[in-house]
C-alpha positions as CSV (number, residue, x, y, z in Angstrom):
1,M,34.4,-43.6,-57.1
2,F,37.3,-43.2,-54.6
3,Y,39.3,-40.2,-53.7
4,T,42.7,-39.4,-52.2
5,Y,42.7,-35.9,-50.6
6,T,44.7,-33.4,-48.7
7,K,42.9,-31.1,-46.2
8,S,44.0,-28.0,-44.4
9,K,46.7,-28.7,-41.9
10,Y,48.1,-31.2,-44.3
11,Y,46.0,-34.2,-43.3
12,N,45.9,-36.8,-46.1
13,G,43.3,-39.5,-46.5
14,Y,41.2,-41.4,-48.9
15,T,37.4,-42.0,-49.0
16,G,34.8,-43.9,-50.9
17,D,32.3,-41.2,-49.8
18,E,31.6,-38.0,-51.8
19,L,34.3,-35.5,-50.8
20,N,31.8,-33.0,-49.5
21,E,30.3,-35.7,-47.2
22,R,33.7,-36.7,-46.0
23,L,34.5,-33.1,-45.2
24,R,31.3,-32.7,-43.3
25,K,32.2,-35.7,-41.2
26,H,35.6,-34.3,-40.5
27,N,34.1,-31.0,-39.5
28,S,31.5,-32.5,-37.2
29,N,32.1,-32.7,-33.4
30,H,33.2,-36.3,-32.9
31,K,35.9,-38.1,-31.0
32,G,39.0,-38.7,-33.0
33,F,41.9,-36.8,-34.5
34,T,39.8,-34.5,-36.8
35,G,36.8,-34.0,-34.5
36,G,36.2,-30.8,-32.7
37,I,38.4,-28.7,-34.9
38,G,35.7,-27.7,-37.3
39,D,37.6,-25.7,-39.9
40,W,38.9,-28.3,-42.3
41,E,38.8,-27.7,-46.0
42,I,39.8,-29.8,-49.0
43,M,42.9,-28.4,-50.6
44,Y,43.7,-31.1,-53.1
45,S,42.1,-34.3,-54.4
46,E,42.6,-37.1,-56.9
47,Q,39.9,-39.4,-58.2
48,Y,40.3,-43.2,-58.7
49,Q,38.1,-45.9,-60.0
50,I,39.7,-48.6,-57.8
51,K,39.9,-48.4,-54.0
52,S,43.3,-49.9,-53.8
53,E,44.7,-47.2,-56.1
54,A,43.4,-44.5,-53.9
55,I,44.9,-46.1,-50.8
56,K,48.2,-46.6,-52.5
57,R,48.4,-42.9,-53.5
58,E,47.3,-41.9,-49.9
59,N,50.2,-44.0,-48.5
60,Q,52.6,-42.6,-51.0
61,I,51.8,-39.0,-50.0
62,K,52.0,-39.8,-46.3
63,K,55.4,-41.4,-46.7
64,W,56.8,-38.1,-48.1
65,K,56.6,-36.6,-44.6
66,S,57.4,-33.3,-46.3
67,R,55.2,-30.2,-46.0
68,K,57.1,-28.7,-49.0
69,L,56.3,-31.7,-51.3
70,I,52.6,-31.5,-50.3
71,E,52.6,-27.8,-50.9
72,K,54.1,-28.4,-54.3
73,L,51.4,-31.0,-55.1
74,I,48.7,-28.6,-54.1
75,A,50.2,-25.8,-56.1
76,Q,50.2,-27.9,-59.3
77,A,46.5,-28.6,-59.0
C-alpha cells in the first residue's frame, strides 16, 4: 500500500511505509528538512495500490503551490 499525505505546516509527501511509521520518522531527531521539529501530524492522506499513482498525486498537490487549495483539500476529508 502507498500513501500520499499532507502534514502540519503543509508538507506533502508519499510513502510506502505505514503512515504512523512515516510520521514517527519525521518526528525523530534526524538531519534533513523535517528533522528536529518534532511536532508533525498527518492532516490528510490518500491511499493507493500503485506507487506511481501516489507519486503522481503528491506531485500534483505540490504543483498547486497554494495553501488555500491544500486547506480546501484537508477540509473535504
